[in-house]
N, CA, C, O and the ligand as a Tripos MOL2 file, in Angstrom:
@<TRIPOS>MOLECULE
protein
  237   235    60     0     0
PROTEIN
NO_CHARGES

@<TRIPOS>ATOM
      1 N          13.8240    3.4940   -2.3670 N.3       1 MET1
      2 CA         14.0790    4.6840   -1.5420 C.3       1 MET1
      3 C          12.9680    4.8050   -0.4990 C.2       1 MET1
      4 O          11.7860    4.8400   -0.8390 O.2       1 MET1
      5 N          13.3540    4.8670    0.7510 N.am      2 GLU2
      6 CA         12.3560    4.8720    1.8070 C.3       2 GLU2
      7 C          12.2250    6.2580    2.4350 C.2       2 GLU2
      8 O          13.2190    6.9390    2.6870 O.2       2 GLU2
      9 N          10.9770    6.6600    2.6830 N.am      3 VAL3
     10 CA         10.6840    7.9390    3.3040 C.3       3 VAL3
     11 C           9.7800    7.6560    4.4990 C.2       3 VAL3
     12 O           8.8510    6.8540    4.4060 O.2       3 VAL3
     13 N          10.0560    8.3190    5.6230 N.am      4 SER4
     14 CA          9.1850    8.1310    6.7720 C.3       4 SER4
     15 C           8.1700    9.2670    6.8340 C.2       4 SER4
     16 O           8.4860   10.4230    6.5520 O.2       4 SER4
     17 N           6.9540    8.9120    7.2060 N.am      5 GLU5
     18 CA          5.8530    9.8570    7.2430 C.3       5 GLU5
     19 C           5.0910    9.6180    8.5420 C.2       5 GLU5
     20 O           4.9610    8.4790    8.9910 O.2       5 GLU5
     21 N           4.5930   10.6850    9.1400 N.am      6 THR6
     22 CA          3.8070   10.5220   10.3490 C.3       6 THR6
     23 C           2.3510   10.2580    9.9730 C.2       6 THR6
     24 O           1.7510   11.0180    9.2140 O.2       6 THR6
     25 N           1.7990    9.1960   10.4990 N.am      7 ILE7
     26 CA          0.3990    8.8860   10.2580 C.3       7 ILE7
     27 C          -0.3260    8.8190   11.5940 C.2       7 ILE7
     28 O           0.2950    8.7350   12.6540 O.2       7 ILE7
     29 N          -1.6440    8.8570   11.5210 N.am      8 GLN8
     30 CA         -2.4480    8.8580   12.7360 C.3       8 GLN8
     31 C          -3.4090    7.6710   12.7040 C.2       8 GLN8
     32 O          -4.1020    7.4480   11.7110 O.2       8 GLN8
     33 N          -3.4420    6.9340   13.7720 N.am      9 CYS9
     34 CA         -4.3410    5.7930   13.8780 C.3       9 CYS9
     35 C          -5.7920    6.2720   13.8550 C.2       9 CYS9
     36 O          -6.1450    7.1820   14.6040 O.2       9 CYS9
     37 N          -6.6490    5.6720   13.0030 N.am     10 PRO10
     38 CA         -8.0560    6.0940   12.9440 C.3      10 PRO10
     39 C          -8.8600    5.6800   14.1660 C.2      10 PRO10
     40 O          -9.9900    6.1400   14.3330 O.2      10 PRO10
     41 N          -8.3200    4.8360   15.0180 N.am     11 TYR11
     42 CA         -9.0500    4.3610   16.1940 C.3      11 TYR11
     43 C          -8.6800    5.1250   17.4540 C.2      11 TYR11
     44 O          -9.5480    5.6540   18.1480 O.2      11 TYR11
     45 N          -7.3780    5.1800   17.7470 N.am     12 CYS12
     46 CA         -6.9620    5.7710   19.0160 C.3      12 CYS12
     47 C          -6.2890    7.1350   18.8280 C.2      12 CYS12
     48 O          -5.8860    7.7690   19.8020 O.2      12 CYS12
     49 N          -6.1670    7.5900   17.5520 N.am     13 SER13
     50 CA         -5.6220    8.9100   17.2230 C.3      13 SER13
     51 C          -4.1560    9.0830   17.5980 C.2      13 SER13
     52 O          -3.6390   10.2000   17.5820 O.2      13 SER13
     53 N          -3.5000    8.0120   17.9280 N.am     14 GLN14
     54 CA         -2.0780    8.0970   18.2250 C.3      14 GLN14
     55 C          -1.2910    8.3080   16.9280 C.2      14 GLN14
     56 O          -1.5500    7.6320   15.9330 O.2      14 GLN14
     57 N          -0.3470    9.2290   16.9330 N.am     15 SER15
     58 CA          0.5100    9.4400   15.7770 C.3      15 SER15
     59 C           1.7710    8.6000   15.9080 C.2      15 SER15
     60 O           2.3480    8.4790   16.9890 O.2      15 SER15
     61 N           2.1840    8.0280   14.7970 N.am     16 PHE16
     62 CA          3.4650    7.3350   14.8000 C.3      16 PHE16
     63 C           4.0210    7.3380   13.3930 C.2      16 PHE16
     64 O           3.3300    7.6900   12.4370 O.2      16 PHE16
     65 N           5.2760    6.9430   13.2770 N.am     17 GLU17
     66 CA          5.9480    7.0120   11.9860 C.3      17 GLU17
     67 C           5.7660    5.7360   11.1900 C.2      17 GLU17
     68 O           5.8310    4.6250   11.7160 O.2      17 GLU17
     69 N           5.5360    5.9380    9.8980 N.am     18 LEU18
     70 CA          5.4460    4.8290    8.9660 C.3      18 LEU18
     71 C           6.5270    5.0230    7.9140 C.2      18 LEU18
     72 O           6.6990    6.1280    7.3980 O.2      18 LEU18
     73 N           7.2470    3.9750    7.5960 N.am     19 VAL19
     74 CA          8.2660    4.0510    6.5630 C.3      19 VAL19
     75 C           7.6760    3.4990    5.2650 C.2      19 VAL19
     76 O           7.1890    2.3700    5.2190 O.2      19 VAL19
     77 N           7.7310    4.3210    4.2100 N.am     20 VAL20
     78 CA          7.1430    3.9810    2.9240 C.3      20 VAL20
     79 C           8.2530    3.7920    1.8930 C.2      20 VAL20
     80 O           9.1780    4.5980    1.7950 O.2      20 VAL20
     81 N           8.1380    2.7260    1.1430 N.am     21 ASP21
     82 CA          9.0510    2.5130    0.0170 C.3      21 ASP21
     83 C           8.4990    3.2830   -1.1830 C.2      21 ASP21
     84 O           7.5250    2.8560   -1.8040 O.2      21 ASP21
     85 N           9.1170    4.4100   -1.5040 N.am     22 THR22
     86 CA          8.5720    5.2970   -2.5360 C.3      22 THR22
     87 C           8.9080    4.8500   -3.9560 C.2      22 THR22
     88 O           8.5660    5.5480   -4.9110 O.2      22 THR22
     89 N           9.5520    3.7330   -4.1140 N.am     23 SER23
     90 CA          9.8170    3.2240   -5.4660 C.3      23 SER23
     91 C           8.5710    2.5820   -6.0750 C.2      23 SER23
     92 O           8.5440    2.2850   -7.2700 O.2      23 SER23
     93 N           7.5320    2.3680   -5.2480 N.am     24 VAL24
     94 CA          6.2680    1.8340   -5.7430 C.3      24 VAL24
     95 C           5.2640    2.9850   -5.7990 C.2      24 VAL24
     96 O           4.9400    3.5520   -4.7550 O.2      24 VAL24
     97 N           4.7530    3.3540   -6.9980 N.am     25 PRO25
     98 CA          3.9770    4.5880   -7.1330 C.3      25 PRO25
     99 C           2.6300    4.5810   -6.4280 C.2      25 PRO25
    100 O           2.1790    5.6300   -5.9680 O.2      25 PRO25
    101 N           1.9820    3.4390   -6.3330 N.am     26 ALA26
    102 CA          0.6850    3.3810   -5.6560 C.3      26 ALA26
    103 C           0.6490    2.1340   -4.7910 C.2      26 ALA26
    104 O           0.8990    1.0240   -5.2610 O.2      26 ALA26
    105 N           0.3370    2.3340   -3.5370 N.am     27 GLN27
    106 CA          0.3670    1.2170   -2.5980 C.3      27 GLN27
    107 C          -0.8750    1.2430   -1.7280 C.2      27 GLN27
    108 O          -1.4160    2.2980   -1.3950 O.2      27 GLN27
    109 N          -1.2950    0.0680   -1.3810 N.am     28 ARG28
    110 CA         -2.3920   -0.0670   -0.4250 C.3      28 ARG28
    111 C          -2.0950   -1.2980    0.4070 C.2      28 ARG28
    112 O          -1.9080   -2.3910   -0.1280 O.2      28 ARG28
    113 N          -2.0540   -1.1180    1.6950 N.am     29 TYR29
    114 CA         -1.7780   -2.2680    2.5260 C.3      29 TYR29
    115 C          -2.3510   -2.0420    3.9110 C.2      29 TYR29
    116 O          -2.7740   -0.9400    4.2620 O.2      29 TYR29
    117 N          -2.3550   -3.0960    4.6750 N.am     30 THR30
    118 CA         -2.8800   -3.0530    6.0290 C.3      30 THR30
    119 C          -1.7180   -3.0730    7.0020 C.2      30 THR30
    120 O          -0.7820   -3.8610    6.8670 O.2      30 THR30
    121 N          -1.7980   -2.1900    7.9870 N.am     31 THR31
    122 CA         -0.7850   -2.1800    9.0320 C.3      31 THR31
    123 C          -1.4800   -2.1690   10.3880 C.2      31 THR31
    124 O          -2.6610   -1.8360   10.4920 O.2      31 THR31
    125 N          -0.7410   -2.5320   11.4120 N.am     32 ASP32
    126 CA         -1.2930   -2.5220   12.7610 C.3      32 ASP32
    127 C          -0.8150   -1.2910   13.5090 C.2      32 ASP32
    128 O           0.3550   -0.9170   13.4290 O.2      32 ASP32
    129 N          -1.7190   -0.6740   14.2270 N.am     33 CYS33
    130 CA         -1.3370    0.4430   15.0860 C.3      33 CYS33
    131 C          -0.3330   -0.0360   16.1310 C.2      33 CYS33
    132 O          -0.4860   -1.1100   16.7120 O.2      33 CYS33
    133 N           0.6930    0.7780   16.3590 N.am     34 GLU34
    134 CA          1.7080    0.3960   17.3370 C.3      34 GLU34
    135 C           1.1980    0.5110   18.7720 C.2      34 GLU34
    136 O           1.7740   -0.0740   19.6890 O.2      34 GLU34
    137 N           0.1290    1.2580   18.9590 N.am     35 VAL35
    138 CA         -0.3610    1.5170   20.3130 C.3      35 VAL35
    139 C          -1.5310    0.6070   20.6640 C.2      35 VAL35
    140 O          -1.4820   -0.1130   21.6610 O.2      35 VAL35
    141 N          -2.6030    0.6370   19.8310 N.am     36 CYS36
    142 CA         -3.7840   -0.1580   20.1690 C.3      36 CYS36
    143 C          -3.8350   -1.4780   19.3960 C.2      36 CYS36
    144 O          -4.7180   -2.3050   19.6270 O.2      36 CYS36
    145 N          -2.8860   -1.6690   18.4800 N.am     37 CYS37
    146 CA         -2.7150   -2.9410   17.7670 C.3      37 CYS37
    147 C          -3.8780   -3.3030   16.8430 C.2      37 CYS37
    148 O          -3.9960   -4.4490   16.4090 O.2      37 CYS37
    149 N          -4.7390   -2.3230   16.5440 N.am     38 ARG38
    150 CA         -5.8300   -2.6150   15.6180 C.3      38 ARG38
    151 C          -5.3500   -2.3920   14.1840 C.2      38 ARG38
    152 O          -4.5830   -1.4640   13.9240 O.2      38 ARG38
    153 N          -5.7960   -3.2360   13.2570 N.am     39 PRO39
    154 CA         -5.3600   -3.0880   11.8630 C.3      39 PRO39
    155 C          -6.1530   -2.0120   11.1380 C.2      39 PRO39
    156 O          -7.3560   -1.8660   11.3510 O.2      39 PRO39
    157 N          -5.4830   -1.2710   10.2930 N.am     40 PHE40
    158 CA         -6.1620   -0.3140    9.4200 C.3      40 PHE40
    159 C          -5.4440   -0.2570    8.0810 C.2      40 PHE40
    160 O          -4.3040   -0.6970    7.9340 O.2      40 PHE40
    161 N          -6.1600    0.3040    7.1070 N.am     41 GLU41
    162 CA         -5.6280    0.3230    5.7530 C.3      41 GLU41
    163 C          -4.9310    1.6460    5.4770 C.2      41 GLU41
    164 O          -5.4000    2.7140    5.8720 O.2      41 GLU41
    165 N          -3.8060    1.5490    4.7930 N.am     42 VAL42
    166 CA         -3.0420    2.7230    4.4080 C.3      42 VAL42
    167 C          -2.9720    2.7610    2.8850 C.2      42 VAL42
    168 O          -2.6220    1.7690    2.2450 O.2      42 VAL42
    169 N          -3.3090    3.9180    2.3120 N.am     43 GLN43
    170 CA         -3.1700    4.1030    0.8720 C.3      43 GLN43
    171 C          -2.1550    5.2050    0.6250 C.2      43 GLN43
    172 O          -2.2650    6.2990    1.1790 O.2      43 GLN43
    173 N          -1.1730    4.9140   -0.2020 N.am     44 VAL44
    174 CA         -0.0860    5.8470   -0.4480 C.3      44 VAL44
    175 C           0.0950    6.0260   -1.9510 C.2      44 VAL44
    176 O           0.1000    5.0580   -2.7120 O.2      44 VAL44
    177 N           0.2420    7.2750   -2.3600 N.am     45 GLU45
    178 CA          0.6920    7.5670   -3.7160 C.3      45 GLU45
    179 C           2.0000    8.3230   -3.5950 C.2      45 GLU45
    180 O           2.1210    9.2450   -2.7870 O.2      45 GLU45
    181 N           2.9820    7.9320   -4.4000 N.am     46 CYS46
    182 CA          4.2840    8.5580   -4.2500 C.3      46 CYS46
    183 C           5.0750    8.5490   -5.5510 C.2      46 CYS46
    184 O           4.7880    7.8070   -6.4910 O.2      46 CYS46
    185 N           6.0730    9.4030   -5.5540 N.am     47 GLU47
    186 CA          7.1160    9.3940   -6.5570 C.3      47 GLU47
    187 C           8.3910    8.9620   -5.8440 C.2      47 GLU47
    188 O           8.4670    9.0370   -4.6170 O.2      47 GLU47
    189 N           9.3900    8.5120   -6.5930 N.am     48 PRO48
    190 CA         10.6330    8.1160   -5.9110 C.3      48 PRO48
    191 C          11.1760    9.2330   -5.0180 C.2      48 PRO48
    192 O          11.5330   10.3040   -5.5070 O.2      48 PRO48
    193 N          11.2360    8.9870   -3.7420 N.am     49 GLY49
    194 CA         11.7760    9.9430   -2.7910 C.3      49 GLY49
    195 C          10.7770   10.9030   -2.2080 C.2      49 GLY49
    196 O          11.1280   11.7050   -1.3420 O.2      49 GLY49
    197 N           9.5160   10.8470   -2.6640 N.am     50 GLU50
    198 CA          8.5330   11.8190   -2.1800 C.3      50 GLU50
    199 C           7.1460   11.1920   -2.0820 C.2      50 GLU50
    200 O           6.6970   10.5070   -3.0010 O.2      50 GLU50
    201 N           6.4780   11.4320   -0.9640 N.am     51 ILE51
    202 CA          5.1060   10.9670   -0.7880 C.3      51 ILE51
    203 C           4.1480   12.0640   -1.2660 C.2      51 ILE51
    204 O           4.2060   13.1970   -0.7880 O.2      51 ILE51
    205 N           3.2730   11.7230   -2.2060 N.am     52 LEU52
    206 CA          2.3210   12.7010   -2.7480 C.3      52 LEU52
    207 C           1.0520   12.7490   -1.9060 C.2      52 LEU52
    208 O           0.5540   13.8310   -1.5950 O.2      52 LEU52
    209 N           0.5380   11.6090   -1.5430 N.am     53 SER53
    210 CA         -0.6400   11.5860   -0.6850 C.3      53 SER53
    211 C          -0.6250   10.3270    0.1410 C.2      53 SER53
    212 O          -0.1050    9.2890   -0.2670 O.2      53 SER53
    213 N          -1.2170   10.4480    1.3260 N.am     54 LEU54
    214 CA         -1.2700    9.3050    2.2330 C.3      54 LEU54
    215 C          -2.5960    9.3670    2.9710 C.2      54 LEU54
    216 O          -2.9470   10.3970    3.5460 O.2      54 LEU54
    217 N          -3.3200    8.2790    2.9550 N.am     55 ALA55
    218 CA         -4.6170    8.2320    3.6230 C.3      55 ALA55
    219 C          -4.7090    6.9670    4.4620 C.2      55 ALA55
    220 O          -4.2320    5.9080    4.0560 O.2      55 ALA55
    221 N          -5.3180    7.0810    5.6250 N.am     56 VAL56
    222 CA         -5.5490    5.9220    6.4620 C.3      56 VAL56
    223 C          -7.0530    5.7210    6.6040 C.2      56 VAL56
    224 O          -7.8260    6.6790    6.6290 O.2      56 VAL56
    225 N          -7.4450    4.4700    6.6970 N.am     57 GLN57
    226 CA         -8.8680    4.1560    6.7630 C.3      57 GLN57
    227 C          -9.0680    2.9630    7.6900 C.2      57 GLN57
    228 O          -8.4530    1.9100    7.5190 O.2      57 GLN57
    229 N          -9.9280    3.1480    8.6590 N.am     58 GLY58
    230 CA        -10.2730    2.0350    9.5230 C.3      58 GLY58
    231 C         -11.2890    1.1320    8.8520 C.2      58 GLY58
    232 O         -11.9130    1.5190    7.8640 O.2      58 GLY58
    233 N         -11.4560   -0.0480    9.3730 N.am     59 GLU59
    234 CA        -12.3780   -0.9920    8.7550 C.3      59 GLU59
    235 C         -13.8220   -0.6720    9.1100 C.2      59 GLU59
    236 O         -14.7350   -1.3710    8.6720 O.2      59 GLU59
    237 ZN         -4.3540    2.8730   17.5250 Zn       60 ZN60
@<TRIPOS>BOND
     1     1     2 1
     2     2     3 1
     3     3     4 2
     4     3     5 am
     5     5     6 1
     6     6     7 1
     7     7     8 2
     8     7     9 am
     9     9    10 1
    10    10    11 1
    11    11    12 2
    12    11    13 am
    13    13    14 1
    14    14    15 1
    15    15    16 2
    16    15    17 am
    17    17    18 1
    18    18    19 1
    19    19    20 2
    20    19    21 am
    21    21    22 1
    22    22    23 1
    23    23    24 2
    24    23    25 am
    25    25    26 1
    26    26    27 1
    27    27    28 2
    28    27    29 am
    29    29    30 1
    30    30    31 1
    31    31    32 2
    32    31    33 am
    33    33    34 1
    34    34    35 1
    35    35    36 2
    36    35    37 am
    37    37    38 1
    38    38    39 1
    39    39    40 2
    40    39    41 am
    41    41    42 1
    42    42    43 1
    43    43    44 2
    44    43    45 am
    45    45    46 1
    46    46    47 1
    47    47    48 2
    48    47    49 am
    49    49    50 1
    50    50    51 1
    51    51    52 2
    52    51    53 am
    53    53    54 1
    54    54    55 1
    55    55    56 2
    56    55    57 am
    57    57    58 1
    58    58    59 1
    59    59    60 2
    60    59    61 am
    61    61    62 1
    62    62    63 1
    63    63    64 2
    64    63    65 am
    65    65    66 1
    66    66    67 1
    67    67    68 2
    68    67    69 am
    69    69    70 1
    70    70    71 1
    71    71    72 2
    72    71    73 am
    73    73    74 1
    74    74    75 1
    75    75    76 2
    76    75    77 am
    77    77    78 1
    78    78    79 1
    79    79    80 2
    80    79    81 am
    81    81    82 1
    82    82    83 1
    83    83    84 2
    84    83    85 am
    85    85    86 1
    86    86    87 1
    87    87    88 2
    88    87    89 am
    89    89    90 1
    90    90    91 1
    91    91    92 2
    92    91    93 am
    93    93    94 1
    94    94    95 1
    95    95    96 2
    96    95    97 am
    97    97    98 1
    98    98    99 1
    99    99   100 2
   100    99   101 am
   101   101   102 1
   102   102   103 1
   103   103   104 2
   104   103   105 am
   105   105   106 1
   106   106   107 1
   107   107   108 2
   108   107   109 am
   109   109   110 1
   110   110   111 1
   111   111   112 2
   112   111   113 am
   113   113   114 1
   114   114   115 1
   115   115   116 2
   116   115   117 am
   117   117   118 1
   118   118   119 1
   119   119   120 2
   120   119   121 am
   121   121   122 1
   122   122   123 1
   123   123   124 2
   124   123   125 am
   125   125   126 1
   126   126   127 1
   127   127   128 2
   128   127   129 am
   129   129   130 1
   130   130   131 1
   131   131   132 2
   132   131   133 am
   133   133   134 1
   134   134   135 1
   135   135   136 2
   136   135   137 am
   137   137   138 1
   138   138   139 1
   139   139   140 2
   140   139   141 am
   141   141   142 1
   142   142   143 1
   143   143   144 2
   144   143   145 am
   145   145   146 1
   146   146   147 1
   147   147   148 2
   148   147   149 am
   149   149   150 1
   150   150   151 1
   151   151   152 2
   152   151   153 am
   153   153   154 1
   154   154   155 1
   155   155   156 2
   156   155   157 am
   157   157   158 1
   158   158   159 1
   159   159   160 2
   160   159   161 am
   161   161   162 1
   162   162   163 1
   163   163   164 2
   164   163   165 am
   165   165   166 1
   166   166   167 1
   167   167   168 2
   168   167   169 am
   169   169   170 1
   170   170   171 1
   171   171   172 2
   172   171   173 am
   173   173   174 1
   174   174   175 1
   175   175   176 2
   176   175   177 am
   177   177   178 1
   178   178   179 1
   179   179   180 2
   180   179   181 am
   181   181   182 1
   182   182   183 1
   183   183   184 2
   184   183   185 am
   185   185   186 1
   186   186   187 1
   187   187   188 2
   188   187   189 am
   189   189   190 1
   190   190   191 1
   191   191   192 2
   192   191   193 am
   193   193   194 1
   194   194   195 1
   195   195   196 2
   196   195   197 am
   197   197   198 1
   198   198   199 1
   199   199   200 2
   200   199   201 am
   201   201   202 1
   202   202   203 1
   203   203   204 2
   204   203   205 am
   205   205   206 1
   206   206   207 1
   207   207   208 2
   208   207   209 am
   209   209   210 1
   210   210   211 1
   211   211   212 2
   212   211   213 am
   213   213   214 1
   214   214   215 1
   215   215   216 2
   216   215   217 am
   217   217   218 1
   218   218   219 1
   219   219   220 2
   220   219   221 am
   221   221   222 1
   222   222   223 1
   223   223   224 2
   224   223   225 am
   225   225   226 1
   226   226   227 1
   227   227   228 2
   228   227   229 am
   229   229   230 1
   230   230   231 1
   231   231   232 2
   232   231   233 am
   233   233   234 1
   234   234   235 1
   235   235   236 2
@<TRIPOS>SUBSTRUCTURE
     1 MET1         2 RESIDUE 1 A MET
     2 GLU2         6 RESIDUE 1 A GLU
     3 VAL3        10 RESIDUE 1 A VAL
     4 SER4        14 RESIDUE 1 A SER
     5 GLU5        18 RESIDUE 1 A GLU
     6 THR6        22 RESIDUE 1 A THR
     7 ILE7        26 RESIDUE 1 A ILE
     8 GLN8        30 RESIDUE 1 A GLN
     9 CYS9        34 RESIDUE 1 A CYS
    10 PRO10       38 RESIDUE 1 A PRO
    11 TYR11       42 RESIDUE 1 A TYR
    12 CYS12       46 RESIDUE 1 A CYS
    13 SER13       50 RESIDUE 1 A SER
    14 GLN14       54 RESIDUE 1 A GLN
    15 SER15       58 RESIDUE 1 A SER
    16 PHE16       62 RESIDUE 1 A PHE
    17 GLU17       66 RESIDUE 1 A GLU
    18 LEU18       70 RESIDUE 1 A LEU
    19 VAL19       74 RESIDUE 1 A VAL
    20 VAL20       78 RESIDUE 1 A VAL
    21 ASP21       82 RESIDUE 1 A ASP
    22 THR22       86 RESIDUE 1 A THR
    23 SER23       90 RESIDUE 1 A SER
    24 VAL24       94 RESIDUE 1 A VAL
    25 PRO25       98 RESIDUE 1 A PRO
    26 ALA26      102 RESIDUE 1 A ALA
    27 GLN27      106 RESIDUE 1 A GLN
    28 ARG28      110 RESIDUE 1 A ARG
    29 TYR29      114 RESIDUE 1 A TYR
    30 THR30      118 RESIDUE 1 A THR
    31 THR31      122 RESIDUE 1 A THR
    32 ASP32      126 RESIDUE 1 A ASP
    33 CYS33      130 RESIDUE 1 A CYS
    34 GLU34      134 RESIDUE 1 A GLU
    35 VAL35      138 RESIDUE 1 A VAL
    36 CYS36      142 RESIDUE 1 A CYS
    37 CYS37      146 RESIDUE 1 A CYS
    38 ARG38      150 RESIDUE 1 A ARG
    39 PRO39      154 RESIDUE 1 A PRO
    40 PHE40      158 RESIDUE 1 A PHE
    41 GLU41      162 RESIDUE 1 A GLU
    42 VAL42      166 RESIDUE 1 A VAL
    43 GLN43      170 RESIDUE 1 A GLN
    44 VAL44      174 RESIDUE 1 A VAL
    45 GLU45      178 RESIDUE 1 A GLU
    46 CYS46      182 RESIDUE 1 A CYS
    47 GLU47      186 RESIDUE 1 A GLU
    48 PRO48      190 RESIDUE 1 A PRO
    49 GLY49      194 RESIDUE 1 A GLY
    50 GLU50      198 RESIDUE 1 A GLU
    51 ILE51      202 RESIDUE 1 A ILE
    52 LEU52      206 RESIDUE 1 A LEU
    53 SER53      210 RESIDUE 1 A SER
    54 LEU54      214 RESIDUE 1 A LEU
    55 ALA55      218 RESIDUE 1 A ALA
    56 VAL56      222 RESIDUE 1 A VAL
    57 GLN57      226 RESIDUE 1 A GLN
    58 GLY58      230 RESIDUE 1 A GLY
    59 GLU59      234 RESIDUE 1 A GLU
    60 ZN60       237 GROUP 0 **** ****
């Protein structure tokens, strides 16, 4: 089950949507900003269908 959440790039502060697969309860992965293309880490905790917490961290 996928849920979209708005996240903010830690470098350029641009907000954009991230789609999270909420069937995985704890996730950590690296994604690239759609605007400045710099990679940052996203940590997500979720229940099926709902995001409990989401944090972004630059390197
Ligand atoms: Zn950016």
